[in-house]
A tleap script that builds the chain and sets N, CA, C and O, in Angstrom:
source leaprc.protein.ff14SB
mol = sequence {
  NMET ILE PRO THR LEU ILE SER ILE SER ILE
  ILE ILE PHE VAL PHE GLY LEU ILE LEU TYR
  PRO PHE ALA ARG ASN LYS LYS GLY MET ALA
  TRP LEU GLU GLU SER GLN GLY THR GLN LEU
  ILE ARG LEU TYR ASP LEU LYS ASN ALA LEU
  VAL GLY SER ILE SER GLN LEU ASP PHE ASP
  ASN ASP LEU GLY THR ILE ASN VAL ASP ASP
  TYR GLN ARG LEU ARG LYS GLU TYR VAL GLU
  ARG ALA ALA THR ILE LEU ARG GLU ILE SER
  ARG ILE GLU GLU THR SER ALA HIE GLU MET
  GLU ARG GLU ILE GLU ASN LEU ILE GLN LYS
  GLN ASN ASN GLN CGLY
}
set mol.1.N position { 89.108 11.840 146.249 }
set mol.1.CA position { 88.207 10.707 146.301 }
set mol.1.C position { 87.751 10.450 147.732 }
set mol.1.O position { 86.561 10.257 147.981 }
set mol.2.N position { 88.695 10.446 148.675 }
set mol.2.CA position { 88.346 10.183 150.072 }
set mol.2.C position { 87.461 11.288 150.639 }
set mol.2.O position { 86.490 10.979 151.330 }
set mol.3.N position { 87.756 12.585 150.374 }
set mol.3.CA position { 86.852 13.625 150.881 }
set mol.3.C position { 85.429 13.473 150.341 }
set mol.3.O position { 84.458 13.744 151.047 }
set mol.4.N position { 85.314 13.041 149.088 }
set mol.4.CA position { 83.990 12.830 148.513 }
set mol.4.C position { 83.263 11.724 149.248 }
set mol.4.O position { 82.085 11.871 149.575 }
set mol.5.N position { 83.937 10.628 149.511 }
set mol.5.CA position { 83.317 9.520 150.232 }
set mol.5.C position { 82.933 9.928 151.644 }
set mol.5.O position { 81.872 9.544 152.137 }
set mol.6.N position { 83.783 10.698 152.293 }
set mol.6.CA position { 83.477 11.167 153.646 }
set mol.6.C position { 82.259 12.081 153.611 }
set mol.6.O position { 81.361 11.949 154.444 }
set mol.7.N position { 82.220 13.001 152.662 }
set mol.7.CA position { 81.082 13.918 152.538 }
set mol.7.C position { 79.791 13.152 152.295 }
set mol.7.O position { 78.772 13.423 152.929 }
set mol.8.N position { 79.836 12.207 151.386 }
set mol.8.CA position { 78.648 11.413 151.080 }
set mol.8.C position { 78.231 10.598 152.292 }
set mol.8.O position { 77.039 10.490 152.579 }
set mol.9.N position { 79.186 10.026 153.004 }
set mol.9.CA position { 78.869 9.248 154.204 }
set mol.9.C position { 78.204 10.112 155.263 }
set mol.9.O position { 77.230 9.693 155.889 }
set mol.10.N position { 78.720 11.305 155.465 }
set mol.10.CA position { 78.131 12.222 156.450 }
set mol.10.C position { 76.716 12.600 156.033 }
set mol.10.O position { 75.804 12.625 156.859 }
set mol.11.N position { 76.541 12.889 154.766 }
set mol.11.CA position { 75.224 13.276 154.262 }
set mol.11.C position { 74.230 12.136 154.436 }
set mol.11.O position { 73.102 12.358 154.877 }
set mol.12.N position { 74.636 10.933 154.097 }
set mol.12.CA position { 73.748 9.777 154.244 }
set mol.12.C position { 73.420 9.548 155.714 }
set mol.12.O position { 72.276 9.238 156.048 }
set mol.13.N position { 74.396 9.695 156.591 }
set mol.13.CA position { 74.173 9.522 158.026 }
set mol.13.C position { 73.163 10.549 158.545 }
set mol.13.O position { 72.228 10.195 159.264 }
set mol.14.N position { 73.352 11.814 158.181 }
set mol.14.CA position { 72.429 12.871 158.621 }
set mol.14.C position { 71.034 12.608 158.061 }
set mol.14.O position { 70.038 12.749 158.770 }
set mol.15.N position { 70.969 12.230 156.800 }
set mol.15.CA position { 69.685 11.937 156.174 }
set mol.15.C position { 68.986 10.789 156.902 }
set mol.15.O position { 67.775 10.832 157.119 }
set mol.16.N position { 69.749 9.769 157.276 }
set mol.16.CA position { 69.187 8.651 158.033 }
set mol.16.C position { 68.647 9.087 159.383 }
set mol.16.O position { 67.575 8.646 159.798 }
set mol.17.N position { 69.383 9.949 160.069 }
set mol.17.CA position { 68.913 10.461 161.362 }
set mol.17.C position { 67.621 11.247 161.213 }
set mol.17.O position { 66.725 11.158 162.053 }
set mol.18.N position { 67.537 12.004 160.156 }
set mol.18.CA position { 66.352 12.823 159.930 }
set mol.18.C position { 65.139 11.955 159.609 }
set mol.18.O position { 64.039 12.214 160.096 }
set mol.19.N position { 65.338 10.942 158.801 }
set mol.19.CA position { 64.213 10.120 158.358 }
set mol.19.C position { 63.827 9.010 159.329 }
set mol.19.O position { 62.728 8.466 159.225 }
set mol.20.N position { 64.694 8.665 160.260 }
set mol.20.CA position { 64.438 7.533 161.146 }
set mol.20.C position { 63.089 7.618 161.861 }
set mol.20.O position { 62.349 6.635 161.859 }
set mol.21.N position { 62.739 8.758 162.475 }
set mol.21.CA position { 61.443 8.796 163.160 }
set mol.21.C position { 60.263 8.580 162.223 }
set mol.21.O position { 59.235 8.045 162.639 }
set mol.22.N position { 60.396 8.987 160.967 }
set mol.22.CA position { 59.311 8.824 160.017 }
set mol.22.C position { 59.252 7.403 159.452 }
set mol.22.O position { 58.202 6.968 158.979 }
set mol.23.N position { 60.352 6.693 159.499 }
set mol.23.CA position { 60.427 5.371 158.890 }
set mol.23.C position { 59.851 4.278 159.786 }
set mol.23.O position { 59.439 3.225 159.299 }
set mol.24.N position { 59.823 4.525 161.087 }
set mol.24.CA position { 59.281 3.520 161.996 }
set mol.24.C position { 57.774 3.420 161.807 }
set mol.24.O position { 57.134 4.362 161.337 }
set mol.25.N position { 57.204 2.258 162.181 }
set mol.25.CA position { 55.758 2.123 162.034 }
set mol.25.C position { 55.039 3.023 163.025 }
set mol.25.O position { 55.630 3.461 164.012 }
set mol.26.N position { 53.773 3.300 162.768 }
set mol.26.CA position { 53.038 4.270 163.579 }
set mol.26.C position { 52.887 3.833 165.026 }
set mol.26.O position { 52.858 4.684 165.915 }
set mol.27.N position { 52.790 2.539 165.291 }
set mol.27.CA position { 52.660 2.090 166.677 }
set mol.27.C position { 53.916 2.408 167.471 }
set mol.27.O position { 53.845 2.655 168.675 }
set mol.28.N position { 55.052 2.405 166.813 }
set mol.28.CA position { 56.305 2.685 167.494 }
set mol.28.C position { 56.685 4.152 167.488 }
set mol.28.O position { 57.749 4.517 167.989 }
set mol.29.N position { 55.841 4.992 166.934 }
set mol.29.CA position { 56.167 6.415 166.818 }
set mol.29.C position { 55.624 7.169 168.022 }
set mol.29.O position { 54.557 7.780 167.963 }
set mol.30.N position { 56.367 7.116 169.102 }
set mol.30.CA position { 55.933 7.766 170.333 }
set mol.30.C position { 55.770 9.262 170.148 }
set mol.30.O position { 54.951 9.877 170.832 }
set mol.31.N position { 56.520 9.859 169.249 }
set mol.31.CA position { 56.442 11.307 169.066 }
set mol.31.C position { 55.085 11.739 168.551 }
set mol.31.O position { 54.717 12.904 168.706 }
set mol.32.N position { 54.306 10.810 167.925 }
set mol.32.CA position { 52.976 11.170 167.468 }
set mol.32.C position { 52.026 11.380 168.643 }
set mol.32.O position { 51.028 12.092 168.522 }
set mol.33.N position { 52.336 10.763 169.773 }
set mol.33.CA position { 51.486 10.869 170.942 }
set mol.33.C position { 51.873 12.056 171.817 }
set mol.33.O position { 51.181 12.353 172.790 }
set mol.34.N position { 52.934 12.718 171.499 }
set mol.34.CA position { 53.393 13.848 172.287 }
set mol.34.C position { 52.513 15.063 172.018 }
set mol.34.O position { 51.721 15.081 171.076 }
set mol.35.N position { 52.664 16.053 172.846 }
set mol.35.CA position { 51.901 17.280 172.661 }
set mol.35.C position { 52.281 17.934 171.342 }
set mol.35.O position { 53.351 17.689 170.785 }
set mol.36.N position { 51.382 18.764 170.867 }
set mol.36.CA position { 51.654 19.445 169.603 }
set mol.36.C position { 52.861 20.362 169.721 }
set mol.36.O position { 53.614 20.528 168.762 }
set mol.37.N position { 53.047 20.958 170.894 }
set mol.37.CA position { 54.209 21.825 171.093 }
set mol.37.C position { 55.507 21.062 170.937 }
set mol.37.O position { 56.450 21.539 170.306 }
set mol.38.N position { 55.547 19.868 171.518 }
set mol.38.CA position { 56.744 19.035 171.407 }
set mol.38.C position { 56.944 18.587 169.963 }
set mol.38.O position { 58.070 18.548 169.467 }
set mol.39.N position { 55.846 18.249 169.296 }
set mol.39.CA position { 55.942 17.866 167.884 }
set mol.39.C position { 56.502 19.017 167.060 }
set mol.39.O position { 57.356 18.817 166.195 }
set mol.40.N position { 56.012 20.229 167.337 }
set mol.40.CA position { 56.503 21.385 166.589 }
set mol.40.C position { 57.991 21.599 166.810 }
set mol.40.O position { 58.726 21.888 165.866 }
set mol.41.N position { 58.434 21.459 168.045 }
set mol.41.CA position { 59.862 21.621 168.338 }
set mol.41.C position { 60.673 20.613 167.540 }
set mol.41.O position { 61.681 20.962 166.926 }
set mol.42.N position { 60.231 19.364 167.551 }
set mol.42.CA position { 60.954 18.324 166.807 }
set mol.42.C position { 60.940 18.602 165.304 }
set mol.42.O position { 61.952 18.442 164.622 }
set mol.43.N position { 59.781 19.019 164.801 }
set mol.43.CA position { 59.691 19.301 163.368 }
set mol.43.C position { 60.576 20.480 162.974 }
set mol.43.O position { 61.228 20.450 161.930 }
set mol.44.N position { 60.598 21.515 163.807 }
set mol.44.CA position { 61.489 22.651 163.517 }
set mol.44.C position { 62.953 22.212 163.569 }
set mol.44.O position { 63.767 22.663 162.763 }
set mol.45.N position { 63.287 21.332 164.515 }
set mol.45.CA position { 64.658 20.808 164.577 }
set mol.45.C position { 65.001 20.029 163.308 }
set mol.45.O position { 66.090 20.176 162.754 }
set mol.46.N position { 64.056 19.196 162.853 }
set mol.46.CA position { 64.281 18.433 161.622 }
set mol.46.C position { 64.435 19.367 160.424 }
set mol.46.O position { 65.308 19.176 159.577 }
set mol.47.N position { 63.573 20.376 160.370 }
set mol.47.CA position { 63.653 21.344 159.273 }
set mol.47.C position { 65.010 22.042 159.272 }
set mol.47.O position { 65.643 22.187 158.226 }
set mol.48.N position { 65.446 22.468 160.443 }
set mol.48.CA position { 66.742 23.147 160.544 }
set mol.48.C position { 67.887 22.221 160.157 }
set mol.48.O position { 68.845 22.650 159.514 }
set mol.49.N position { 67.791 20.946 160.548 }
set mol.49.CA position { 68.826 19.978 160.168 }
set mol.49.C position { 68.851 19.794 158.652 }
set mol.49.O position { 69.919 19.712 158.046 }
set mol.50.N position { 67.672 19.730 158.049 }
set mol.50.CA position { 67.611 19.587 156.596 }
set mol.50.C position { 68.172 20.811 155.884 }
set mol.50.O position { 68.899 20.681 154.900 }
set mol.51.N position { 67.837 21.988 156.376 }
set mol.51.CA position { 68.369 23.214 155.770 }
set mol.51.C position { 69.893 23.216 155.875 }
set mol.51.O position { 70.584 23.593 154.928 }
set mol.52.N position { 70.412 22.795 157.025 }
set mol.52.CA position { 71.861 22.693 157.187 }
set mol.52.C position { 72.471 21.676 156.234 }
set mol.52.O position { 73.543 21.905 155.673 }
set mol.53.N position { 71.782 20.551 156.054 }
set mol.53.CA position { 72.272 19.523 155.135 }
set mol.53.C position { 72.276 20.030 153.699 }
set mol.53.O position { 73.210 19.769 152.941 }
set mol.54.N position { 71.225 20.756 153.333 }
set mol.54.CA position { 71.163 21.318 151.981 }
set mol.54.C position { 72.289 22.325 151.787 }
set mol.54.O position { 72.934 22.351 150.739 }
set mol.55.N position { 72.518 23.143 152.790 }
set mol.55.CA position { 73.599 24.130 152.720 }
set mol.55.C position { 74.956 23.444 152.570 }
set mol.55.O position { 75.783 23.860 151.758 }
set mol.56.N position { 75.178 22.390 153.357 }
set mol.56.CA position { 76.433 21.643 153.270 }
set mol.56.C position { 76.564 20.973 151.907 }
set mol.56.O position { 77.646 20.942 151.320 }
set mol.57.N position { 75.460 20.443 151.416 }
set mol.57.CA position { 75.458 19.802 150.107 }
set mol.57.C position { 75.810 20.815 149.013 }
set mol.57.O position { 76.597 20.516 148.115 }
set mol.58.N position { 75.225 22.010 149.096 }
set mol.58.CA position { 75.546 23.066 148.129 }
set mol.58.C position { 77.024 23.445 148.210 }
set mol.58.O position { 77.680 23.652 147.189 }
set mol.59.N position { 77.533 23.531 149.434 }
set mol.59.CA position { 78.945 23.857 149.637 }
set mol.59.C position { 79.838 22.790 149.008 }
set mol.59.O position { 80.801 23.108 148.310 }
set mol.60.N position { 79.507 21.510 149.262 }
set mol.60.CA position { 80.285 20.413 148.678 }
set mol.60.C position { 80.226 20.453 147.156 }
set mol.60.O position { 81.216 20.171 146.482 }
set mol.61.N position { 79.066 20.803 146.622 }
set mol.61.CA position { 78.929 20.904 145.170 }
set mol.61.C position { 79.791 22.042 144.627 }
set mol.61.O position { 80.451 21.894 143.598 }
set mol.62.N position { 79.782 23.178 145.326 }
set mol.62.CA position { 80.604 24.316 144.896 }
set mol.62.C position { 82.092 23.965 144.896 }
set mol.62.O position { 82.848 24.426 144.041 }
set mol.63.N position { 82.501 23.144 145.863 }
set mol.63.CA position { 83.902 22.726 145.935 }
set mol.63.C position { 84.227 21.619 144.941 }
set mol.63.O position { 85.394 21.336 144.670 }
set mol.64.N position { 83.183 20.998 144.403 }
set mol.64.CA position { 83.389 19.901 143.470 }
set mol.64.C position { 83.732 18.590 144.146 }
set mol.64.O position { 84.326 17.707 143.528 }
set mol.65.N position { 83.359 18.455 145.429 }
set mol.65.CA position { 83.695 17.234 146.172 }
set mol.65.C position { 82.580 16.198 146.144 }
set mol.65.O position { 82.675 15.164 146.804 }
set mol.66.N position { 81.526 16.469 145.382 }
set mol.66.CA position { 80.428 15.509 145.294 }
set mol.66.C position { 80.044 15.341 143.829 }
set mol.66.O position { 80.071 16.293 143.049 }
set mol.67.N position { 79.692 14.135 143.481 }
set mol.67.CA position { 79.254 13.810 142.135 }
set mol.67.C position { 77.996 14.619 141.816 }
set mol.67.O position { 77.114 14.748 142.665 }
set mol.68.N position { 77.908 15.160 140.613 }
set mol.68.CA position { 76.782 16.011 140.218 }
set mol.68.C position { 75.456 15.260 140.320 }
set mol.68.O position { 74.462 15.816 140.786 }
set mol.69.N position { 75.438 13.997 139.886 }
set mol.69.CA position { 74.206 13.207 139.966 }
set mol.69.C position { 73.783 12.997 141.418 }
set mol.69.O position { 72.604 13.118 141.750 }
set mol.70.N position { 74.750 12.681 142.283 }
set mol.70.CA position { 74.447 12.514 143.708 }
set mol.70.C position { 73.942 13.821 144.307 }
set mol.70.O position { 72.991 13.835 145.090 }
set mol.71.N position { 74.588 14.910 143.930 }
set mol.71.CA position { 74.186 16.225 144.435 }
set mol.71.C position { 72.732 16.520 144.067 }
set mol.71.O position { 71.936 16.904 144.925 }
set mol.72.N position { 72.394 16.343 142.814 }
set mol.72.CA position { 71.034 16.649 142.359 }
set mol.72.C position { 70.006 15.745 143.029 }
set mol.72.O position { 68.941 16.208 143.437 }
set mol.73.N position { 70.321 14.462 143.142 }
set mol.73.CA position { 69.396 13.515 143.761 }
set mol.73.C position { 69.191 13.837 145.239 }
set mol.73.O position { 68.058 13.918 145.714 }
set mol.74.N position { 70.303 14.021 145.963 }
set mol.74.CA position { 70.208 14.305 147.397 }
set mol.74.C position { 69.524 15.641 147.664 }
set mol.74.O position { 68.712 15.756 148.582 }
set mol.75.N position { 69.849 16.638 146.869 }
set mol.75.CA position { 69.241 17.959 147.078 }
set mol.75.C position { 67.737 17.887 146.866 }
set mol.75.O position { 66.965 18.473 147.625 }
set mol.76.N position { 67.326 17.164 145.827 }
set mol.76.CA position { 65.894 17.008 145.563 }
set mol.76.C position { 65.215 16.304 146.738 }
set mol.76.O position { 64.146 16.729 147.176 }
set mol.77.N position { 65.821 15.235 147.250 }
set mol.77.CA position { 65.252 14.504 148.388 }
set mol.77.C position { 65.151 15.395 149.621 }
set mol.77.O position { 64.132 15.389 150.312 }
set mol.78.N position { 66.197 16.156 149.897 }
set mol.78.CA position { 66.204 17.029 151.077 }
set mol.78.C position { 65.137 18.115 150.962 }
set mol.78.O position { 64.427 18.403 151.925 }
set mol.79.N position { 65.031 18.708 149.785 }
set mol.79.CA position { 64.038 19.770 149.587 }
set mol.79.C position { 62.627 19.203 149.717 }
set mol.79.O position { 61.761 19.839 150.319 }
set mol.80.N position { 62.385 18.020 149.161 }
set mol.80.CA position { 61.065 17.391 149.284 }
set mol.80.C position { 60.745 17.081 150.741 }
set mol.80.O position { 59.621 17.308 151.190 }
set mol.81.N position { 61.720 16.567 151.480 }
set mol.81.CA position { 61.515 16.257 152.897 }
set mol.81.C position { 61.252 17.544 153.681 }
set mol.81.O position { 60.377 17.571 154.547 }
set mol.82.N position { 61.990 18.593 153.389 }
set mol.82.CA position { 61.782 19.874 154.080 }
set mol.82.C position { 60.385 20.419 153.783 }
set mol.82.O position { 59.728 20.957 154.674 }
set mol.83.N position { 59.933 20.283 152.548 }
set mol.83.CA position { 58.588 20.747 152.188 }
set mol.83.C position { 57.525 19.958 152.951 }
set mol.83.O position { 56.538 20.531 153.413 }
set mol.84.N position { 57.723 18.653 153.083 }
set mol.84.CA position { 56.794 17.820 153.846 }
set mol.84.C position { 56.745 18.268 155.299 }
set mol.84.O position { 55.670 18.375 155.889 }
set mol.85.N position { 57.900 18.524 155.863 }
set mol.85.CA position { 57.971 18.963 157.257 }
set mol.85.C position { 57.298 20.324 157.416 }
set mol.85.O position { 56.573 20.540 158.387 }
set mol.86.N position { 57.525 21.237 156.485 }
set mol.86.CA position { 56.889 22.558 156.561 }
set mol.86.C position { 55.368 22.458 156.453 }
set mol.86.O position { 54.650 23.199 157.124 }
set mol.87.N position { 54.874 21.547 155.613 }
set mol.87.CA position { 53.422 21.343 155.527 }
set mol.87.C position { 52.873 20.816 156.847 }
set mol.87.O position { 51.806 21.237 157.293 }
set mol.88.N position { 53.603 19.896 157.469 }
set mol.88.CA position { 53.167 19.346 158.758 }
set mol.88.C position { 53.190 20.427 159.838 }
set mol.88.O position { 52.281 20.493 160.665 }
set mol.89.N position { 54.210 21.267 159.838 }
set mol.89.CA position { 54.277 22.379 160.794 }
set mol.89.C position { 53.066 23.288 160.600 }
set mol.89.O position { 52.422 23.680 161.573 }
set mol.90.N position { 52.758 23.621 159.365 }
set mol.90.CA position { 51.604 24.486 159.080 }
set mol.90.C position { 50.309 23.844 159.549 }
set mol.90.O position { 49.447 24.518 160.113 }
set mol.91.N position { 50.169 22.542 159.318 }
set mol.91.CA position { 48.953 21.837 159.732 }
set mol.91.C position { 48.789 21.888 161.247 }
set mol.91.O position { 47.701 22.175 161.747 }
set mol.92.N position { 49.862 21.611 161.972 }
set mol.92.CA position { 49.798 21.614 163.435 }
set mol.92.C position { 49.519 23.019 163.953 }
set mol.92.O position { 48.700 23.198 164.854 }
set mol.93.N position { 50.192 24.012 163.389 }
set mol.93.CA position { 49.976 25.387 163.844 }
set mol.93.C position { 48.553 25.845 163.554 }
set mol.93.O position { 47.954 26.558 164.359 }
set mol.94.N position { 48.011 25.442 162.413 }
set mol.94.CA position { 46.635 25.799 162.074 }
set mol.94.C position { 45.668 25.122 163.037 }
set mol.94.O position { 44.717 25.746 163.507 }
set mol.95.N position { 45.909 23.848 163.332 }
set mol.95.CA position { 45.076 23.118 164.283 }
set mol.95.C position { 45.141 23.780 165.650 }
set mol.95.O position { 44.115 23.937 166.312 }
set mol.96.N position { 46.327 24.165 166.076 }
set mol.96.CA position { 46.494 24.817 167.372 }
set mol.96.C position { 45.727 26.132 167.417 }
set mol.96.O position { 45.101 26.453 168.427 }
set mol.97.N position { 45.774 26.887 166.336 }
set mol.97.CA position { 45.059 28.162 166.285 }
set mol.97.C position { 43.555 27.939 166.399 }
set mol.97.O position { 42.868 28.676 167.106 }
set mol.98.N position { 43.041 26.920 165.704 }
set mol.98.CA position { 41.612 26.609 165.785 }
set mol.98.C position { 41.232 26.165 167.194 }
set mol.98.O position { 40.178 26.541 167.706 }
set mol.99.N position { 42.089 25.366 167.816 }
set mol.99.CA position { 41.813 24.919 169.179 }
set mol.99.C position { 41.800 26.093 170.147 }
set mol.99.O position { 40.967 26.138 171.051 }
set mol.100.N position { 42.711 27.040 169.970 }
set mol.100.CA position { 42.733 28.221 170.835 }
set mol.100.C position { 41.467 29.051 170.645 }
set mol.100.O position { 40.892 29.543 171.615 }
set mol.101.N position { 41.037 29.206 169.399 }
set mol.101.CA position { 39.811 29.954 169.130 }
set mol.101.C position { 38.614 29.285 169.792 }
set mol.101.O position { 37.772 29.965 170.379 }
set mol.102.N position { 38.530 27.955 169.704 }
set mol.102.CA position { 37.436 27.224 170.353 }
set mol.102.C position { 37.473 27.402 171.860 }
set mol.102.O position { 36.439 27.608 172.496 }
set mol.103.N position { 38.677 27.320 172.432 }
set mol.103.CA position { 38.827 27.482 173.875 }
set mol.103.C position { 38.401 28.879 174.309 }
set mol.103.O position { 37.739 29.035 175.335 }
set mol.104.N position { 38.772 29.885 173.542 }
set mol.104.CA position { 38.363 31.261 173.854 }
set mol.104.C position { 36.845 31.381 173.785 }
set mol.104.O position { 36.223 31.985 174.659 }
set mol.105.N position { 36.253 30.807 172.746 }
set mol.105.CA position { 34.792 30.833 172.625 }
set mol.105.C position { 34.133 30.125 173.808 }
set mol.105.O position { 33.126 30.603 174.331 }
set mol.106.N position { 34.692 28.995 174.231 }
set mol.106.CA position { 34.154 28.278 175.397 }
set mol.106.C position { 34.251 29.124 176.654 }
set mol.106.O position { 33.310 29.166 177.446 }
set mol.107.N position { 35.374 29.798 176.847 }
set mol.107.CA position { 35.540 30.658 178.019 }
set mol.107.C position { 34.551 31.822 177.988 }
set mol.107.O position { 33.975 32.180 179.016 }
set mol.108.N position { 34.358 32.407 176.819 }
set mol.108.CA position { 33.391 33.500 176.683 }
set mol.108.C position { 31.988 32.994 176.991 }
set mol.108.O position { 31.216 33.657 177.684 }
set mol.109.N position { 31.670 31.821 176.472 }
set mol.109.CA position { 30.353 31.219 176.709 }
set mol.109.C position { 30.141 30.971 178.198 }
set mol.109.O position { 29.069 31.268 178.725 }
set mol.110.N position { 31.144 30.432 178.878 }
set mol.110.CA position { 31.044 30.191 180.321 }
set mol.110.C position { 30.868 31.503 181.072 }
set mol.110.O position { 30.062 31.590 181.999 }
set mol.111.N position { 31.616 32.515 180.674 }
set mol.111.CA position { 31.525 33.832 181.318 }
set mol.111.C position { 30.124 34.409 181.136 }
set mol.111.O position { 29.547 34.958 182.075 }
set mol.112.N position { 29.578 34.284 179.925 }
set mol.112.CA position { 28.233 34.797 179.656 }
set mol.112.C position { 27.176 34.031 180.438 }
set mol.112.O position { 26.202 34.622 180.903 }
set mol.113.N position { 27.356 32.732 180.588 }
set mol.113.CA position { 26.402 31.913 181.338 }
set mol.113.C position { 26.432 32.230 182.825 }
set mol.113.O position { 25.408 32.125 183.501 }
set mol.114.N position { 27.589 32.614 183.340 }
set mol.114.CA position { 27.718 32.933 184.763 }
set mol.114.C position { 27.183 34.328 185.062 }
set mol.114.O position { 26.661 34.570 186.150 }
set mol.115.N position { 27.306 35.227 184.126 }
set mol.115.CA position { 26.953 36.626 184.375 }
set mol.115.C position { 25.624 36.927 183.880 }
set mol.115.O position { 25.160 38.061 184.005 }
savepdb mol mol.pdb
quit
């Protein structure tokens, strides 16, 4: 019983840490104002933390130290959050690629105008 409570407490704590930046209002979300590179690093860190949490959750389920209903609910939440983070990573990376293409085109245009 105690190991189950400890496992659930750890999982809830990790989940809270992962969701905290997203739960604050947008005015207080300084990370939104950071560079895309920094955002990507943070998002990859969150994704990795979620993958680790899912792995730990699966391990706890295999050992039988977590209630089946809690396991299914938490796993679904973690997978949904990871999918959201992966979509955001893709969006930022796609935006970055488009910005690089525009910058290259601008440099080519400047080079052509000079020569």
